[in-house]
C-alpha positions in Angstrom: -73.8 42.5 29.5 -76.2 41.3 26.4 -76.0 41.7 22.6 -78.8 43.9 21.7 -82.0 42.4 19.4 -80.5 44.8 16.5 -76.7 43.6 16.9 -78.3 40.1 17.0 -80.6 41.0 13.8 -78.0 41.9 11.9 -75.2 39.0 12.4 -78.7 36.7 11.6 -79.9 38.5 8.5 -77.6 41.3 7.1 -74.3 40.0 7.4 -74.6 36.9 5.5 -76.8 38.5 3.5 -75.7 37.6 -0.4 -74.2 40.8 -2.6 -74.7 38.8 -5.7 -76.8 36.0 -6.4 -73.8 33.6 -6.7 -72.0 34.7 -4.1 -71.7 32.5 -1.3 -69.3 32.2 2.1 -68.5 29.9 4.9 -69.4 30.1 8.6 -67.3 28.4 11.6 -68.4 28.7 14.9 -66.6 28.1 17.6 -66.7 26.8 21.5 -64.0 26.3 23.6 -62.9 25.5 27.2 -59.0 26.6 27.7 -57.2 26.3 31.0 -53.6 28.3 31.5 -50.7 26.9 33.4 -48.9 30.3 33.9 -46.1 28.1 35.6 -45.3 25.9 32.5 -46.5 28.7 30.4 -48.7 26.1 28.6 -52.9 25.4 28.2 -55.0 22.8 27.0 -58.4 23.1 25.7 -61.3 21.4 24.1 -62.7 23.0 20.7 -66.0 22.3 19.0 -66.6 23.8 15.5 -70.2 23.8 14.1 -69.2 24.2 10.2 -71.2 25.3 7.4 -70.1 24.0 3.9 -72.7 26.7 2.2 -70.5 25.9 -1.0 -71.7 24.3 -4.1 -68.9 21.9 -3.9 -68.2 18.4 -1.6 -65.5 18.7 0.5 -63.4 15.7 0.7 -60.1 17.2 2.6 -59.9 19.8 5.0 -57.3 21.8 6.7 -56.6 23.5 10.0 -54.2 26.1 11.1 -51.6 25.4 14.3 -50.1 28.9 14.3 -48.0 28.5 17.2 -46.0 25.8 15.5 -44.0 28.6 13.8 -42.3 29.3 16.8 -39.6 26.7 16.6 -36.1 26.1 15.2 -36.5 25.1 11.8 -40.2 26.4 10.8 -41.1 28.0 7.9 -40.8 31.5 9.6 -37.8 30.6 11.3 -36.2 29.8 8.1 -37.3 32.6 5.8 -36.0 35.2 8.3 -32.5 33.8 8.0 -33.0 33.4 4.3 -34.5 36.5 3.4 -31.8 39.7 2.5 -33.7 42.2 4.5 -35.4 40.3 7.4 -37.8 41.5 10.0 -35.5 43.2 13.0 -38.0 41.7 15.3 -37.5 38.3 14.4 -33.9 38.0 12.8 -32.8 34.7 14.4 -34.5 34.7 17.4 -36.7 31.7 16.5 -33.4 29.3 16.0 -32.4 30.0 19.3 -35.4 29.5 21.2 -34.7 26.8 24.1 -37.2 24.1 24.7 -39.1 26.1 27.0 -39.1 28.8 25.6 -40.7 27.5 21.8 -44.2 27.7 21.1 -46.2 24.4 19.5 -49.6 23.7 19.4 -50.6 20.0 19.4 -54.0 18.3 18.5 -55.9 15.2 19.9 -59.2 13.1 19.8 -60.3 15.1 16.3 -63.5 13.7 14.9 -66.2 15.0 12.6 -69.3 14.2 13.4 -68.7 11.9 16.0 -66.1 10.1 13.7 -62.6 9.8 14.3 -60.2 11.7 11.6 -56.8 11.1 10.3 -54.9 13.6 9.6 -51.2 15.4 9.3 -49.1 17.5 10.5 -46.9 19.7 8.4 -45.5 22.4 10.0 -48.4 24.6 10.8 -50.8 23.2 8.9 -52.6 20.2 9.7 -53.9 17.9 6.6 -57.3 16.2 7.2 -58.6 13.4 4.0 -62.1 13.0 4.9 -63.7 9.7 5.1 -67.3 10.9 5.2 -67.7 13.6 2.8 -69.2 17.2 3.7 -72.0 17.8 1.3 -72.7 21.2 -0.4 -75.2 23.0 2.7 -74.1 20.6 4.6 -73.6 21.8 8.4 -70.9 19.4 10.3 -69.5 19.4 14.1 -65.6 18.9 14.3 -64.5 18.2 18.2 -61.2 18.1 19.1 -58.4 18.4 22.0 -55.5 20.9 22.2 -52.4 21.7 24.1 -50.3 24.1 23.4 -47.1 26.4 24.5 -46.7 29.9 24.6 -43.6 30.9 22.8 -41.4 33.9 24.2 -43.1 36.6 22.3 -40.9 36.9 19.0 -43.8 38.0 16.7 -47.7 38.9 17.6 -47.7 36.2 19.7 -46.3 34.9 23.2 -45.2 35.8 26.7 -43.5 38.0 28.5 -42.6 40.9 26.1 -40.0 43.9 26.3 -42.5 45.6 28.2 -43.2 43.0 30.4 -46.9 41.8 29.7 -47.1 38.6 30.6 -49.7 36.6 27.6 -50.5 37.8 24.4 -52.2 35.5 23.0 -53.5 35.8 19.4 -53.2 32.7 16.8 -53.3 30.3 19.7 -56.0 28.0 18.9 -56.8 25.2 16.1 -58.6 27.1 13.5 -59.6 25.7 10.5 -58.6 27.5 7.2 -60.7 29.4 4.4 -62.5 28.1 1.7 -64.2 29.9 -1.2 -64.5 29.5 -4.9 -60.8 29.5 -5.0 -60.7 26.5 -3.1 -58.7 26.2 0.5 -56.6 28.6 1.5 -54.2 26.6 3.7 -51.4 29.5 4.0 -48.4 28.1 6.3 -47.8 30.8 8.7 -44.6 32.4 7.6 -44.9 36.4 9.0 -47.7 37.9 7.3 -51.9 38.0 7.0 -54.7 35.9 8.0 -57.8 35.0 6.5 -61.0 33.2 8.0 -64.2 32.3 8.0 -66.9 34.3 9.6 -68.6 33.0 12.9 -69.5 33.5 16.7 -67.5 32.3 19.4 -67.9 31.3 23.2 -64.6 30.6 24.7 -63.7 30.1 28.6 -60.6 30.6 30.0 -59.7 29.6 33.1 -56.0 31.1 34.2 -54.8 31.9 38.3 -57.3 34.4 39.6 -54.3 37.6 40.0 -54.6 37.6 36.5 -57.0 40.3 34.4 -58.0 39.1 31.0 -59.0 41.5 27.9 -59.6 40.6 24.3 -62.0 40.0 21.9 -65.6 38.9 22.6 -68.3 40.4 25.4 -67.3 39.5 29.0 -70.0 37.7 30.4 -71.0 38.3 34.2 -69.3 36.4 36.7 -70.7 34.4 39.2 -73.7 33.3 37.0 -74.3 30.8 34.2 -72.1 32.2 31.9 -68.9 33.1 33.8 -67.8 31.9 37.2 -65.2 31.4 40.0 -63.8 28.2 39.3 -61.9 28.4 43.2 -60.3 31.2 45.0 -57.0 30.6 43.0 -58.5 30.0 39.8 -60.9 32.6 37.8 -62.6 31.7 34.5 -63.5 33.9 32.1 -66.3 33.9 29.5 -66.0 35.5 26.2 -69.3 35.9 23.9 -68.5 37.5 20.1 -71.0 37.1 17.2 -69.9 37.6 13.5 -66.3 37.5 13.9 -63.6 35.7 12.2 -61.4 35.9 15.2 -60.2 35.4 18.9 -57.4 37.1 20.9 -57.2 38.0 24.2 -54.4 39.1 26.5 -53.1 38.7 30.3 -51.3 40.1 32.7 -51.8 40.6 36.8 -51.1 44.1 36.7 -53.3 45.5 33.8 -55.0 48.7 34.7 -58.7 48.8 32.7 -60.7 52.0 32.2 -63.8 52.0 30.1 -65.5 54.5 28.4 -68.9 54.5 26.8 -69.8 55.3 22.7 -72.7 55.1 20.2 -75.8 53.5 22.2 -74.1 52.5 25.5 -71.3 50.5 23.4 -67.9 49.7 25.5 -64.2 50.8 24.7 -62.1 49.4 27.0 -58.2 50.1 27.5 -55.9 47.8 29.2 -52.6 48.9 30.2 -49.9 48.9 32.5 -49.8 51.1 35.6 -46.2 52.8 35.5 -46.3 57.1 35.1 -45.6 57.5 31.6 -47.8 54.8 30.4 -50.8 56.0 32.7 -50.4 59.6 31.7 -50.6 58.9 27.6 -52.9 56.2 28.1 -55.4 58.5 29.9 -54.6 61.1 27.2 -55.5 58.6 24.4 -58.3 57.6 25.3 -61.0 60.6 24.4 -58.8 60.9 21.2 -59.8 57.1 20.6 -63.5 57.7 20.9 -63.1 61.0 18.7 -61.2 58.1 16.3 -64.1 55.8 16.4 -67.0 58.3 15.6 -64.4 59.6 12.5 -64.2 56.3 11.3 -68.1 55.1 11.7 -68.8 58.6 9.8 -66.4 57.9 6.9 -66.6 54.1 6.5 -70.2 53.0 8.6 -71.3 51.5 12.1 -69.2 50.0 14.3 -71.5 46.6 14.4 -70.2 45.6 18.0 -71.0 46.2 21.6 -67.3 46.6 22.3 -63.8 47.2 21.2 -60.6 47.1 23.4 -57.3 48.9 23.0 -54.8 46.3 24.8 -51.2 46.8 25.8 -49.5 43.6 24.5 -47.6 42.4 21.2 -44.8 43.2 19.6 -46.0 46.8 18.0 -49.7 47.3 16.5 -51.7 44.2 15.5 -55.7 44.2 14.1 -57.8 41.3 16.2 -61.4 41.0 16.5 -63.1 43.6 18.4 -59.7 44.7 20.3 -56.0 45.2 19.3 -53.2 44.6 21.1 -50.3 47.2 20.7 -47.1 48.2 22.4 -47.8 50.8 24.9 -44.4 52.5 25.6 -44.8 55.2 23.0 -44.4 59.0 23.0 -48.1 60.1 22.9 -48.1 61.0 18.7 -46.6 57.3 18.2 -49.4 55.9 20.6 -52.6 57.8 18.7 -50.6 56.9 15.2 -50.8 53.2 16.0 -54.3 53.4 17.6 -55.5 55.2 15.0 -54.3 52.5 12.1 -55.1 49.6 14.4 -58.4 50.7 15.1 -59.3 51.6 11.1 -58.4 47.3 10.9 -61.6 47.2 12.7 -63.8 48.3 9.6 -61.0 46.9 7.0 -60.1 43.2 7.7 -62.3 42.5 10.5 -65.9 43.9 9.3 -65.2 43.5 5.6 -63.0 40.8 5.8 -60.5 40.3 2.8 -58.2 38.0 1.7 -55.1 39.8 3.3 -52.5 37.0 2.3 -53.6 37.8 -1.3 -54.7 40.9 -1.5 -52.8 42.8 1.5 -52.9 46.3 -0.3 -56.9 46.0 0.6 -56.6 45.3 4.0 -53.1 47.7 5.0 -53.3 50.2 2.1 -57.5 51.1 3.1 -56.1 51.1 6.4 -53.1 53.4 6.1 -55.5 56.0 3.9 -58.0 56.3 6.0 -56.5 56.4 9.7 -53.9 58.7 7.9 -56.7 61.0 7.0 -58.1 60.4 10.9 -55.0 61.0 12.5 -54.7 64.2 10.6 -58.5 65.0 12.1 -58.1 64.4 15.9 -54.3 66.0 16.1 -55.8 69.0 14.3 -52.7 69.3 11.9 -55.0 70.3 8.6 -52.2 68.9 6.1 -53.3 70.1 2.6 -51.8 66.4 1.6 -52.1 64.0 4.4 -51.1 61.0 2.2 -48.0 62.4 1.1 -45.8 60.1 2.2 -47.5 57.5 0.8 -46.6 59.0 -2.6 -43.0 59.1 -1.7 -42.8 55.7 -0.3 -43.9 54.5 -3.1 -41.6 56.2 -6.1 -38.7 55.4 -3.6 -39.9 51.7 -4.6 -40.1 52.2 -7.9 -36.5 53.8 -8.1 -35.4 50.8 -6.2 -36.3 48.8 -8.7 -37.7 45.9 -6.1 -41.4 46.4 -7.2 -43.7 43.7 -7.4 -47.3 43.4 -8.6 -49.4 43.9 -6.1 -51.4 40.5 -6.9 -48.0 39.1 -5.2 -48.9 37.0 -2.2 -48.0 38.5 1.1 -45.5 35.8 2.3 -43.4 35.9 -1.4 -42.0 39.1 -1.5 -38.3 38.9 -2.4 -37.6 42.0 0.1 -39.9 42.9 3.5 -39.4 46.4 2.0 -41.1 46.0 -1.0 -43.9 44.1 0.7 -44.4 46.7 3.1 -44.3 50.2 0.6 -46.8 48.0 -2.0 -49.4 47.0 1.1 -49.2 50.1 2.4 -48.3 52.9 0.8 -49.2 51.7 -3.1 -52.5 50.4 -0.9 -53.1 53.7 0.5 -52.1 55.5 -3.1 -55.0 53.2 -4.3 -57.4 55.2 -2.7 -56.5 58.3 -2.3 -55.3 58.7 -5.9 -58.7 57.2 -7.0 -60.3 60.6 -5.2 -58.4 62.4 -7.6 -59.5 60.5 -10.5 -62.9 60.1 -9.5 -63.4 62.8 -6.7 -63.5 62.7 -3.5 -66.8 63.2 -2.6 -67.5 60.1 -4.9 -65.1 58.3 -3.0 -66.1 58.7 0.3 -69.4 57.6 -0.8 -67.9 54.7 -2.8 -65.7 53.4 0.6 -70.0 54.1 2.6 -71.7 51.7 -0.1 -68.5 49.6 0.0 -69.1 49.5 3.5 -72.9 48.5 3.6 -72.7 46.0 0.7 -69.7 43.8 1.8 -69.9 44.0 5.8 -69.6 40.6 7.4 -67.8 39.2 3.7 -64.7 38.8 2.1 -64.8 40.9 -1.1 -61.8 40.6 -4.0 -60.2 43.8 -5.9 -62.8 43.8 -8.3 -65.8 43.4 -5.8 -64.9 47.2 -4.4 -63.7 48.4 -7.9 -67.1 47.8 -9.3 -68.4 49.4 -6.6 -66.9 52.9 -7.4 -67.8 52.2 -10.8 -71.6 52.0 -10.2 -71.3 55.3 -7.7 -69.3 57.5 -9.9 -71.0 55.7 -13.3 -67.2 55.6 -14.7 -65.4 52.7 -16.5 -62.5 51.7 -13.8 -61.4 48.4 -15.0 -58.5 50.1 -16.2 -57.7 51.6 -12.9 -57.2 48.1 -11.2 -55.4 46.1 -13.9 -52.6 48.7 -14.2 -51.9 49.6 -10.5 -52.7 46.5 -8.8 -51.7 43.4 -10.8 -48.8 45.6 -13.2 -45.9 47.7 -12.2 -46.9 50.1 -15.1 -45.9 53.4 -13.9 -47.6 57.2 -14.3 -45.5 59.6 -15.8 -46.3 62.3 -18.0 -44.7 65.2 -19.1 -45.2 68.6 -20.6 -42.8 68.7 -23.7 -43.5 71.9 -25.3 -45.1 75.5 -24.5 -45.2 77.3 -28.2 -46.4 80.6 -29.3 -48.8 80.5 -32.4 -49.8 83.9 -33.7 -51.6 85.0 -30.9 -52.8 81.5 -28.9 -50.1 79.4 -26.8 -50.2 75.8 -27.9 -49.0 73.5 -24.7 -47.5 69.8 -26.0 -48.1 66.8 -23.7 -46.3 63.6 -23.8 -47.2 60.1 -22.3 -43.7 58.4 -21.5 -45.0 55.6 -18.6 -47.1 52.8 -19.6 -50.0 53.1 -17.2 -52.8 56.1 -18.2 -54.5 58.3 -16.1 -56.4 61.6 -16.8 -54.3 65.0 -16.1 -54.8 68.2 -14.8 -53.2 71.3 -16.5 -52.0 74.5 -14.8 -50.9 77.5 -16.1 -49.5 80.2 -14.1 -49.7 84.1 -15.2 -47.0 86.3 -14.7 -49.4 88.4 -12.8 -50.4 85.9 -10.6 -53.6 84.7 -11.7 -54.2 80.9 -12.7 -56.3 78.7 -15.1 -57.3 75.0 -14.3 -57.7 72.6 -16.6 -58.7 68.9 -17.0 -57.8 66.0 -19.7 -59.9 63.2 -19.5 -58.7 59.7 -20.0 -61.0 58.5 -22.3 -61.5 54.8 -21.5 -62.5 56.3 -18.3 -66.0 57.3 -20.5 -66.2 60.3 -18.8 -64.7 62.5 -15.9 -65.4 63.2 -12.5 -66.8 66.7 -11.5 -65.3 69.6 -12.3 -63.8 72.1 -9.3 -64.6 76.1 -9.5 -63.1 77.0 -12.5 -61.8 74.7 -13.7 -62.4 73.8 -17.6 -63.0 70.8 -19.3 -60.4 69.7 -22.3 -61.4 67.4 -25.2 -60.2 63.7 -23.9 -57.0 61.7 -24.4 -57.2 58.4 -25.7 -54.0 56.0 -24.4 -52.2 54.8 -27.2 -51.6 58.5 -28.5 -48.0 59.0 -26.9 -48.9 62.9 -27.3 -52.0 65.4 -26.6 -51.9 69.3 -27.4 -54.2 72.0 -27.2 -54.2 75.8 -27.3 -55.3 78.6 -25.2 -56.2 82.0 -26.4 -53.2 84.2 -24.4 -49.8 85.1 -25.6 -47.1 83.1 -24.3 -44.9 85.9 -22.5 -47.7 86.2 -20.3 -47.3 82.5 -19.3 -44.7 82.3 -15.8 -44.9 78.4 -16.3 -47.2 75.3 -16.9 -47.7 72.8 -14.7 -49.3 68.9 -14.8 -50.7 67.3 -11.6 -50.0 70.3 -9.0 -52.1 68.7 -6.6 -49.4 65.4 -6.6 -53.0 63.4 -6.5 -51.6 61.3 -9.3 -48.8 59.1 -8.7 -46.3 60.5 -11.5 -42.9 59.2 -11.0 -40.9 61.9 -12.4 -41.8 65.2 -11.5 -39.2 66.9 -13.0 -40.9 66.8 -16.5 -44.2 67.9 -14.8 -43.1 72.0 -14.5 -42.4 74.0 -17.5 -41.3 77.5 -16.9 -41.3 79.8 -19.6 -38.7 81.8 -20.9 
C-alpha cells in the first residue's frame, strides 16, 4: 500500500506551513528495527532519529523519554499513586508489588550524535544529555542508539497480558526525544498523564514470532518485498511507515480477528479483536458505526489525512495513539461505541492538532469530549436537546467540592485525580459548548473547521484557538479564555426583582460571580407565550446572531453588579422569568435564575 501523492504533498508542504511568520516547530524522523522475545517478554532494537532544529536557539542539551521505567517499584508513577488521596484504581499499589520479571524497563547504549559518542544520565523516565557539539539553529542532526526493554505486566495503558488476555499493548515503548518549543524543553517525567512530542515520519520494523498478528500506527508494507519480509518460518518482520505523526504504537496477539472496512477515497479502517462470541458480535456491529463516526468528524472538523486508522483491542480502557487507538473490548455495545467515539475524536484533537496535553490537557480531552458527545448522539440517534449537559453537572459538582484548580495546572499536579478528570474532560468540553452559546453554534462550527485548517500538524496553544474564534466571530474573547481557563472564577447571575411600574414591568438582575458572561432572559406569560431577550457583554464588543423572535437589549458592563430593563406589559400577566434557559452558560447557582411571579 502506497501513500497517495496528495498525502505526501500535504505532509511536505502544508503540514509544516507557518500559521504566522514567527511560528516554528521541531521535526523528528524515526527509523527503528526491533526484535521481540516473547518467552522473556523483552525486546531490543536500534533507533536512528533525524532531528531538525527549526528553532532560533542553539541547543546545548537534549532530553529523551524512557517511559517503561515508570513501571518499577519506587518510580515517580508508583510513589504518586501511593500518596495521592484518590489514586487511579487501575494503578493503586500494583507497581510497588511487581516482581523483577514483571517490571518494565528501557535501557540505552551506543548513544551517538552524528557519530560522536554521547555522555548521558538516566533519571527515572528521563535521559539528560549534555552535548559536546551543540545543535545550531536550522541544523539537522542524527541521533543513533541501541535499546533494550522489558515489557511490564500491564498496569496503565502499556504492557503485556492485560485483563482481557491481549498479549502485548506496546505504547510509549521506545526512546523518544522530548518536545522543544519557545518555552524550552518539555522533559516531563512519566507519572500518569498526557504526552507531547514533535511531528515527523516513522519507519519501524518489528520482528516477532510468526504466530502473532500486529496492528498499530502507520501503513503495513507488503510482506515478501523490500519493504516487508518473513525472517524465517518461525519469525516474521512487520514493517510500518507513517508520515506526519508524533507517536508510534502497536499491539500484538496470536488470536486477533482482523477486519478491514473502506472509507473516503480508498482509505482503510482496521479492527483487531478477540474471537469470542460476545466480543465478536459487538465488534462486528461497531464497524458501520465507526465509519459513521469518521464521516462525522471529517464533516465537523476536517478531513482525516492519513491512509488508515486502526481500532485495536488492548490496553486498560481507552487511549489514543497515532493513526490508531487501543481500547478494552469486553464491553456492552453502548460502552464500546462511546469509547470508540471518544478515542477516534482524539485523532484530530491531539494527533492531527498536536497540543501540549501535559500543560493544556483540557484542549485535548475537553475538545474531544465535546465533539465525541455530539457524534455519539448522532450515530446512536439519541437526539438529545442538550447533549453535553452531563459535563455541566460534573463541573458544578467540582466547584461545590472546593477542589477545583485552574486549567493552567499541569496535568500531573492536580491535588486530586477527580479534579483533573472534571477539569480536563468536563470543564474542557464546556469551554466549547458554552462558547457556542456565547458566539453562536454556526460560528463555533466554522471556528472548529478553521482551527483545523490553520493548525493541523502543528502545536497550538490556548491563545491560538481563541484568536481563531475572534477572527471568525468578529468578537473580543480574551476575557473568556482568561477567566475560564486561568482562574477558578465562576459565573453566577441572578434575578433580584420583578416590579411593576405603571403599565410596565421592570426586571432587575445582579452579577454575583466574578466571571462575566452575556445573559439570556426568558419571560413566560400566564397564557403560555414567551419572549426572549439577549443582554450582550460589553467587553465582547458585539453579540452573537439573534435567534428567531429574540430581542437585543443594551449591553452590560462587567463592573456594574446590577442591570435592569423594562418591558411594556403589566406584571400580573407574567408567570415567571428565567435566566439562561438553554443551560449553555455554566451558572453555578441555578436557584436564583428563576423568578416566579406571585
